[in-house]
Every structure is written in C-alpha cells, then in structure tokens.
Chimera marker file (.cmm) of the C-alpha trace (Angstrom):
<marker_set name="trace">
<marker id="1" x="-9.415" y="-9.899" z="-13.538" r="1" g="1" b="0" radius="0.5"/>
<marker id="2" x="-6.328" y="-11.589" z="-12.125" r="1" g="1" b="0" radius="0.5"/>
<marker id="3" x="-4.714" y="-11.680" z="-15.566" r="1" g="1" b="0" radius="0.5"/>
<marker id="4" x="-5.192" y="-7.914" z="-15.840" r="1" g="1" b="0" radius="0.5"/>
<marker id="5" x="-3.609" y="-7.393" z="-12.430" r="1" g="1" b="0" radius="0.5"/>
<marker id="6" x="-0.678" y="-9.643" z="-13.330" r="1" g="1" b="0" radius="0.5"/>
<marker id="7" x="-0.188" y="-7.832" z="-16.647" r="1" g="1" b="0" radius="0.5"/>
<marker id="8" x="-0.282" y="-4.452" z="-14.909" r="1" g="1" b="0" radius="0.5"/>
<marker id="9" x="2.202" y="-5.681" z="-12.309" r="1" g="1" b="0" radius="0.5"/>
<marker id="10" x="4.620" y="-6.861" z="-14.993" r="1" g="1" b="0" radius="0.5"/>
<marker id="11" x="4.258" y="-3.555" z="-16.834" r="1" g="1" b="0" radius="0.5"/>
<marker id="12" x="4.902" y="-1.607" z="-13.614" r="1" g="1" b="0" radius="0.5"/>
<marker id="13" x="8.045" y="-3.616" z="-12.916" r="1" g="1" b="0" radius="0.5"/>
<marker id="14" x="9.311" y="-3.024" z="-16.462" r="1" g="1" b="0" radius="0.5"/>
<marker id="15" x="8.798" y="0.706" z="-15.958" r="1" g="1" b="0" radius="0.5"/>
<marker id="16" x="10.547" y="0.440" z="-12.593" r="1" g="1" b="0" radius="0.5"/>
<marker id="17" x="13.554" y="-1.233" z="-14.174" r="1" g="1" b="0" radius="0.5"/>
<marker id="18" x="13.682" y="1.403" z="-16.927" r="1" g="1" b="0" radius="0.5"/>
<marker id="19" x="13.557" y="4.195" z="-14.337" r="1" g="1" b="0" radius="0.5"/>
<marker id="20" x="16.325" y="2.561" z="-12.323" r="1" g="1" b="0" radius="0.5"/>
<marker id="21" x="18.407" y="2.298" z="-15.487" r="1" g="1" b="0" radius="0.5"/>
<marker id="22" x="17.791" y="6.010" z="-16.193" r="1" g="1" b="0" radius="0.5"/>
<marker id="23" x="18.853" y="6.824" z="-12.648" r="1" g="1" b="0" radius="0.5"/>
<marker id="24" x="22.116" y="4.948" z="-13.021" r="1" g="1" b="0" radius="0.5"/>
<marker id="25" x="22.841" y="6.605" z="-16.374" r="1" g="1" b="0" radius="0.5"/>
<marker id="26" x="21.963" y="10.071" z="-15.079" r="1" g="1" b="0" radius="0.5"/>
<marker id="27" x="24.085" y="9.715" z="-11.973" r="1" g="1" b="0" radius="0.5"/>
<marker id="28" x="27.113" y="8.957" z="-14.127" r="1" g="1" b="0" radius="0.5"/>
<marker id="29" x="26.845" y="12.156" z="-16.201" r="1" g="1" b="0" radius="0.5"/>
<marker id="30" x="24.554" y="14.628" z="-14.417" r="1" g="1" b="0" radius="0.5"/>
<marker id="31" x="24.087" y="15.840" z="-10.909" r="1" g="1" b="0" radius="0.5"/>
<marker id="32" x="21.471" y="17.884" z="-9.174" r="1" g="1" b="0" radius="0.5"/>
<marker id="33" x="17.849" y="18.324" z="-10.251" r="1" g="1" b="0" radius="0.5"/>
<marker id="34" x="17.760" y="15.500" z="-12.818" r="1" g="1" b="0" radius="0.5"/>
<marker id="35" x="18.907" y="12.890" z="-10.283" r="1" g="1" b="0" radius="0.5"/>
<marker id="36" x="16.409" y="14.154" z="-7.726" r="1" g="1" b="0" radius="0.5"/>
<marker id="37" x="13.613" y="13.903" z="-10.305" r="1" g="1" b="0" radius="0.5"/>
<marker id="38" x="14.585" y="10.361" z="-11.256" r="1" g="1" b="0" radius="0.5"/>
<marker id="39" x="14.843" y="9.305" z="-7.605" r="1" g="1" b="0" radius="0.5"/>
<marker id="40" x="11.382" y="10.716" z="-6.968" r="1" g="1" b="0" radius="0.5"/>
<marker id="41" x="9.942" y="8.829" z="-9.963" r="1" g="1" b="0" radius="0.5"/>
<marker id="42" x="11.687" y="5.672" z="-8.820" r="1" g="1" b="0" radius="0.5"/>
<marker id="43" x="10.287" y="6.033" z="-5.308" r="1" g="1" b="0" radius="0.5"/>
<marker id="44" x="6.760" y="6.483" z="-6.691" r="1" g="1" b="0" radius="0.5"/>
<marker id="45" x="7.145" y="3.387" z="-8.854" r="1" g="1" b="0" radius="0.5"/>
<marker id="46" x="8.322" y="1.359" z="-5.853" r="1" g="1" b="0" radius="0.5"/>
<marker id="47" x="5.257" y="2.446" z="-3.901" r="1" g="1" b="0" radius="0.5"/>
<marker id="48" x="2.980" y="1.598" z="-6.852" r="1" g="1" b="0" radius="0.5"/>
<marker id="49" x="4.662" y="-1.800" z="-7.135" r="1" g="1" b="0" radius="0.5"/>
<marker id="50" x="4.163" y="-2.509" z="-3.432" r="1" g="1" b="0" radius="0.5"/>
<marker id="51" x="0.512" y="-1.506" z="-3.695" r="1" g="1" b="0" radius="0.5"/>
<marker id="52" x="0.031" y="-3.726" z="-6.752" r="1" g="1" b="0" radius="0.5"/>
<marker id="53" x="1.666" y="-6.665" z="-4.972" r="1" g="1" b="0" radius="0.5"/>
<marker id="54" x="-0.552" y="-6.253" z="-1.927" r="1" g="1" b="0" radius="0.5"/>
<marker id="55" x="-3.622" y="-5.975" z="-4.165" r="1" g="1" b="0" radius="0.5"/>
<marker id="56" x="-2.612" y="-9.147" z="-6.016" r="1" g="1" b="0" radius="0.5"/>
<marker id="57" x="-2.004" y="-10.909" z="-2.709" r="1" g="1" b="0" radius="0.5"/>
<marker id="58" x="-5.449" y="-9.914" z="-1.456" r="1" g="1" b="0" radius="0.5"/>
<marker id="59" x="-7.064" y="-11.044" z="-4.738" r="1" g="1" b="0" radius="0.5"/>
<marker id="60" x="-5.283" y="-14.377" z="-4.425" r="1" g="1" b="0" radius="0.5"/>
<marker id="61" x="-6.523" y="-14.811" z="-0.867" r="1" g="1" b="0" radius="0.5"/>
<marker id="62" x="-10.077" y="-13.993" z="-1.931" r="1" g="1" b="0" radius="0.5"/>
<marker id="63" x="-9.885" y="-16.611" z="-4.705" r="1" g="1" b="0" radius="0.5"/>
<marker id="64" x="-8.560" y="-19.240" z="-2.277" r="1" g="1" b="0" radius="0.5"/>
<marker id="65" x="-11.274" y="-18.440" z="0.252" r="1" g="1" b="0" radius="0.5"/>
<marker id="66" x="-13.930" y="-18.689" z="-2.469" r="1" g="1" b="0" radius="0.5"/>
<marker id="67" x="-12.589" y="-22.073" z="-3.639" r="1" g="1" b="0" radius="0.5"/>
<marker id="68" x="-12.478" y="-23.298" z="-0.034" r="1" g="1" b="0" radius="0.5"/>
<marker id="69" x="-16.068" y="-22.233" z="0.562" r="1" g="1" b="0" radius="0.5"/>
<marker id="70" x="-17.267" y="-23.905" z="-2.632" r="1" g="1" b="0" radius="0.5"/>
<marker id="71" x="-15.400" y="-27.123" z="-1.779" r="1" g="1" b="0" radius="0.5"/>
<marker id="72" x="-16.842" y="-27.226" z="1.719" r="1" g="1" b="0" radius="0.5"/>
<marker id="73" x="-20.325" y="-26.573" z="0.361" r="1" g="1" b="0" radius="0.5"/>
<marker id="74" x="-19.979" y="-29.366" z="-2.205" r="1" g="1" b="0" radius="0.5"/>
<marker id="75" x="-18.700" y="-31.798" z="0.407" r="1" g="1" b="0" radius="0.5"/>
<marker id="76" x="-21.603" y="-30.990" z="2.729" r="1" g="1" b="0" radius="0.5"/>
<marker id="77" x="-24.138" y="-31.502" z="-0.076" r="1" g="1" b="0" radius="0.5"/>
<marker id="78" x="-22.526" y="-34.687" z="-1.399" r="1" g="1" b="0" radius="0.5"/>
<marker id="79" x="-21.008" y="-36.197" z="1.743" r="1" g="1" b="0" radius="0.5"/>
<marker id="80" x="-21.605" y="-39.833" z="0.764" r="1" g="1" b="0" radius="0.5"/>
<marker id="81" x="-20.126" y="-39.377" z="-2.700" r="1" g="1" b="0" radius="0.5"/>
<marker id="82" x="-17.048" y="-37.717" z="-1.207" r="1" g="1" b="0" radius="0.5"/>
<marker id="83" x="-16.698" y="-40.507" z="1.352" r="1" g="1" b="0" radius="0.5"/>
<marker id="84" x="-16.967" y="-43.203" z="-1.324" r="1" g="1" b="0" radius="0.5"/>
<marker id="85" x="-14.485" y="-41.386" z="-3.545" r="1" g="1" b="0" radius="0.5"/>
<marker id="86" x="-11.996" y="-41.085" z="-0.678" r="1" g="1" b="0" radius="0.5"/>
<marker id="87" x="-12.452" y="-44.774" z="0.185" r="1" g="1" b="0" radius="0.5"/>
<marker id="88" x="-11.958" y="-45.747" z="-3.464" r="1" g="1" b="0" radius="0.5"/>
<marker id="89" x="-8.778" y="-43.720" z="-3.781" r="1" g="1" b="0" radius="0.5"/>
<marker id="90" x="-7.497" y="-45.202" z="-0.513" r="1" g="1" b="0" radius="0.5"/>
<marker id="91" x="-8.305" y="-48.719" z="-1.712" r="1" g="1" b="0" radius="0.5"/>
<marker id="92" x="-6.529" y="-48.065" z="-5.010" r="1" g="1" b="0" radius="0.5"/>
<marker id="93" x="-3.391" y="-46.835" z="-3.259" r="1" g="1" b="0" radius="0.5"/>
<marker id="94" x="-3.578" y="-49.766" z="-0.844" r="1" g="1" b="0" radius="0.5"/>
<marker id="95" x="-3.869" y="-52.215" z="-3.733" r="1" g="1" b="0" radius="0.5"/>
<marker id="96" x="-0.906" y="-50.661" z="-5.520" r="1" g="1" b="0" radius="0.5"/>
<marker id="97" x="1.183" y="-50.791" z="-2.356" r="1" g="1" b="0" radius="0.5"/>
<marker id="98" x="0.118" y="-54.397" z="-1.690" r="1" g="1" b="0" radius="0.5"/>
<marker id="99" x="1.151" y="-55.407" z="-5.223" r="1" g="1" b="0" radius="0.5"/>
<marker id="100" x="4.482" y="-53.665" z="-4.732" r="1" g="1" b="0" radius="0.5"/>
<marker id="101" x="5.093" y="-55.626" z="-1.519" r="1" g="1" b="0" radius="0.5"/>
<marker id="102" x="3.907" y="-58.956" z="-2.990" r="1" g="1" b="0" radius="0.5"/>
<marker id="103" x="6.077" y="-58.644" z="-6.110" r="1" g="1" b="0" radius="0.5"/>
<marker id="104" x="9.145" y="-60.819" z="-5.523" r="1" g="1" b="0" radius="0.5"/>
<marker id="105" x="12.343" y="-58.871" z="-5.416" r="1" g="1" b="0" radius="0.5"/>
<marker id="106" x="14.790" y="-59.652" z="-8.145" r="1" g="1" b="0" radius="0.5"/>
<marker id="107" x="17.473" y="-61.941" z="-6.832" r="1" g="1" b="0" radius="0.5"/>
<marker id="108" x="20.960" y="-61.549" z="-8.181" r="1" g="1" b="0" radius="0.5"/>
<marker id="109" x="22.309" y="-64.545" z="-10.089" r="1" g="1" b="0" radius="0.5"/>
<marker id="110" x="24.601" y="-66.771" z="-8.054" r="1" g="1" b="0" radius="0.5"/>
<link id1="1" id2="2" r="1" g="1" b="0" radius="0.2"/>
<link id1="2" id2="3" r="1" g="1" b="0" radius="0.2"/>
<link id1="3" id2="4" r="1" g="1" b="0" radius="0.2"/>
<link id1="4" id2="5" r="1" g="1" b="0" radius="0.2"/>
<link id1="5" id2="6" r="1" g="1" b="0" radius="0.2"/>
<link id1="6" id2="7" r="1" g="1" b="0" radius="0.2"/>
<link id1="7" id2="8" r="1" g="1" b="0" radius="0.2"/>
<link id1="8" id2="9" r="1" g="1" b="0" radius="0.2"/>
<link id1="9" id2="10" r="1" g="1" b="0" radius="0.2"/>
<link id1="10" id2="11" r="1" g="1" b="0" radius="0.2"/>
<link id1="11" id2="12" r="1" g="1" b="0" radius="0.2"/>
<link id1="12" id2="13" r="1" g="1" b="0" radius="0.2"/>
<link id1="13" id2="14" r="1" g="1" b="0" radius="0.2"/>
<link id1="14" id2="15" r="1" g="1" b="0" radius="0.2"/>
<link id1="15" id2="16" r="1" g="1" b="0" radius="0.2"/>
<link id1="16" id2="17" r="1" g="1" b="0" radius="0.2"/>
<link id1="17" id2="18" r="1" g="1" b="0" radius="0.2"/>
<link id1="18" id2="19" r="1" g="1" b="0" radius="0.2"/>
<link id1="19" id2="20" r="1" g="1" b="0" radius="0.2"/>
<link id1="20" id2="21" r="1" g="1" b="0" radius="0.2"/>
<link id1="21" id2="22" r="1" g="1" b="0" radius="0.2"/>
<link id1="22" id2="23" r="1" g="1" b="0" radius="0.2"/>
<link id1="23" id2="24" r="1" g="1" b="0" radius="0.2"/>
<link id1="24" id2="25" r="1" g="1" b="0" radius="0.2"/>
<link id1="25" id2="26" r="1" g="1" b="0" radius="0.2"/>
<link id1="26" id2="27" r="1" g="1" b="0" radius="0.2"/>
<link id1="27" id2="28" r="1" g="1" b="0" radius="0.2"/>
<link id1="28" id2="29" r="1" g="1" b="0" radius="0.2"/>
<link id1="29" id2="30" r="1" g="1" b="0" radius="0.2"/>
<link id1="30" id2="31" r="1" g="1" b="0" radius="0.2"/>
<link id1="31" id2="32" r="1" g="1" b="0" radius="0.2"/>
<link id1="32" id2="33" r="1" g="1" b="0" radius="0.2"/>
<link id1="33" id2="34" r="1" g="1" b="0" radius="0.2"/>
<link id1="34" id2="35" r="1" g="1" b="0" radius="0.2"/>
<link id1="35" id2="36" r="1" g="1" b="0" radius="0.2"/>
<link id1="36" id2="37" r="1" g="1" b="0" radius="0.2"/>
<link id1="37" id2="38" r="1" g="1" b="0" radius="0.2"/>
<link id1="38" id2="39" r="1" g="1" b="0" radius="0.2"/>
<link id1="39" id2="40" r="1" g="1" b="0" radius="0.2"/>
<link id1="40" id2="41" r="1" g="1" b="0" radius="0.2"/>
<link id1="41" id2="42" r="1" g="1" b="0" radius="0.2"/>
<link id1="42" id2="43" r="1" g="1" b="0" radius="0.2"/>
<link id1="43" id2="44" r="1" g="1" b="0" radius="0.2"/>
<link id1="44" id2="45" r="1" g="1" b="0" radius="0.2"/>
<link id1="45" id2="46" r="1" g="1" b="0" radius="0.2"/>
<link id1="46" id2="47" r="1" g="1" b="0" radius="0.2"/>
<link id1="47" id2="48" r="1" g="1" b="0" radius="0.2"/>
<link id1="48" id2="49" r="1" g="1" b="0" radius="0.2"/>
<link id1="49" id2="50" r="1" g="1" b="0" radius="0.2"/>
<link id1="50" id2="51" r="1" g="1" b="0" radius="0.2"/>
<link id1="51" id2="52" r="1" g="1" b="0" radius="0.2"/>
<link id1="52" id2="53" r="1" g="1" b="0" radius="0.2"/>
<link id1="53" id2="54" r="1" g="1" b="0" radius="0.2"/>
<link id1="54" id2="55" r="1" g="1" b="0" radius="0.2"/>
<link id1="55" id2="56" r="1" g="1" b="0" radius="0.2"/>
<link id1="56" id2="57" r="1" g="1" b="0" radius="0.2"/>
<link id1="57" id2="58" r="1" g="1" b="0" radius="0.2"/>
<link id1="58" id2="59" r="1" g="1" b="0" radius="0.2"/>
<link id1="59" id2="60" r="1" g="1" b="0" radius="0.2"/>
<link id1="60" id2="61" r="1" g="1" b="0" radius="0.2"/>
<link id1="61" id2="62" r="1" g="1" b="0" radius="0.2"/>
<link id1="62" id2="63" r="1" g="1" b="0" radius="0.2"/>
<link id1="63" id2="64" r="1" g="1" b="0" radius="0.2"/>
<link id1="64" id2="65" r="1" g="1" b="0" radius="0.2"/>
<link id1="65" id2="66" r="1" g="1" b="0" radius="0.2"/>
<link id1="66" id2="67" r="1" g="1" b="0" radius="0.2"/>
<link id1="67" id2="68" r="1" g="1" b="0" radius="0.2"/>
<link id1="68" id2="69" r="1" g="1" b="0" radius="0.2"/>
<link id1="69" id2="70" r="1" g="1" b="0" radius="0.2"/>
<link id1="70" id2="71" r="1" g="1" b="0" radius="0.2"/>
<link id1="71" id2="72" r="1" g="1" b="0" radius="0.2"/>
<link id1="72" id2="73" r="1" g="1" b="0" radius="0.2"/>
<link id1="73" id2="74" r="1" g="1" b="0" radius="0.2"/>
<link id1="74" id2="75" r="1" g="1" b="0" radius="0.2"/>
<link id1="75" id2="76" r="1" g="1" b="0" radius="0.2"/>
<link id1="76" id2="77" r="1" g="1" b="0" radius="0.2"/>
<link id1="77" id2="78" r="1" g="1" b="0" radius="0.2"/>
<link id1="78" id2="79" r="1" g="1" b="0" radius="0.2"/>
<link id1="79" id2="80" r="1" g="1" b="0" radius="0.2"/>
<link id1="80" id2="81" r="1" g="1" b="0" radius="0.2"/>
<link id1="81" id2="82" r="1" g="1" b="0" radius="0.2"/>
<link id1="82" id2="83" r="1" g="1" b="0" radius="0.2"/>
<link id1="83" id2="84" r="1" g="1" b="0" radius="0.2"/>
<link id1="84" id2="85" r="1" g="1" b="0" radius="0.2"/>
<link id1="85" id2="86" r="1" g="1" b="0" radius="0.2"/>
<link id1="86" id2="87" r="1" g="1" b="0" radius="0.2"/>
<link id1="87" id2="88" r="1" g="1" b="0" radius="0.2"/>
<link id1="88" id2="89" r="1" g="1" b="0" radius="0.2"/>
<link id1="89" id2="90" r="1" g="1" b="0" radius="0.2"/>
<link id1="90" id2="91" r="1" g="1" b="0" radius="0.2"/>
<link id1="91" id2="92" r="1" g="1" b="0" radius="0.2"/>
<link id1="92" id2="93" r="1" g="1" b="0" radius="0.2"/>
<link id1="93" id2="94" r="1" g="1" b="0" radius="0.2"/>
<link id1="94" id2="95" r="1" g="1" b="0" radius="0.2"/>
<link id1="95" id2="96" r="1" g="1" b="0" radius="0.2"/>
<link id1="96" id2="97" r="1" g="1" b="0" radius="0.2"/>
<link id1="97" id2="98" r="1" g="1" b="0" radius="0.2"/>
<link id1="98" id2="99" r="1" g="1" b="0" radius="0.2"/>
<link id1="99" id2="100" r="1" g="1" b="0" radius="0.2"/>
<link id1="100" id2="101" r="1" g="1" b="0" radius="0.2"/>
<link id1="101" id2="102" r="1" g="1" b="0" radius="0.2"/>
<link id1="102" id2="103" r="1" g="1" b="0" radius="0.2"/>
<link id1="103" id2="104" r="1" g="1" b="0" radius="0.2"/>
<link id1="104" id2="105" r="1" g="1" b="0" radius="0.2"/>
<link id1="105" id2="106" r="1" g="1" b="0" radius="0.2"/>
<link id1="106" id2="107" r="1" g="1" b="0" radius="0.2"/>
<link id1="107" id2="108" r="1" g="1" b="0" radius="0.2"/>
<link id1="108" id2="109" r="1" g="1" b="0" radius="0.2"/>
<link id1="109" id2="110" r="1" g="1" b="0" radius="0.2"/>
</marker_set>
C-alpha cells in the first residue's frame, strides 16, 4: 500500500515537472489563454501533490503507531525476556568498554 502511494507520488511529481516545463515554454512563445490553461493545470497538480504528501505522511504515522503498539504489547507479554536481553546488551557493551580501557595504550619508542 505504501509502495503504491510512493509510486503515485513520484508519478505526480513527474507530471508536475512536465507541466512546469510546458508553462515555461509556452510563456516564451505564446500569451493569453494557453498560459492561463497551463497555470491552472499546474495549480491543480500542486494541490494534488500536497494532498498526496499529506496522505503519505498520515500513512507513515499510522505505520509508526502500529509498530509502537505491537512493540509495547510484546514487551508487556515478555517483560522478563526483554529485561534479560537489555541486561545482556548492556553487559556486552560494558565488557567491550572495559577491554578498551584495560588495553595498554601504545607507547611511542624512545
């Protein structure tokens, strides 16, 4: 679903760029109704792009909220496993830091 939204967004921006290019070309050679038509199309594409961005932003937020809820649920169900995992990771980092401190620094030759 998100891939479809991203693909549509990219397609809309490509169309937007093409319309902007047409507007620039038309303004160099024609005046009047054609420029007004292109400006109107460009304005519509900008609005569609804004809407697509907001929709994508909302979809992203929904996905983050869903992941957060699932993580919290898992941690509540498996609290001891999460605690042991966190303690193990902390111990590993502590051990690595301790080894780094205990390793004698290289002394320059005298």
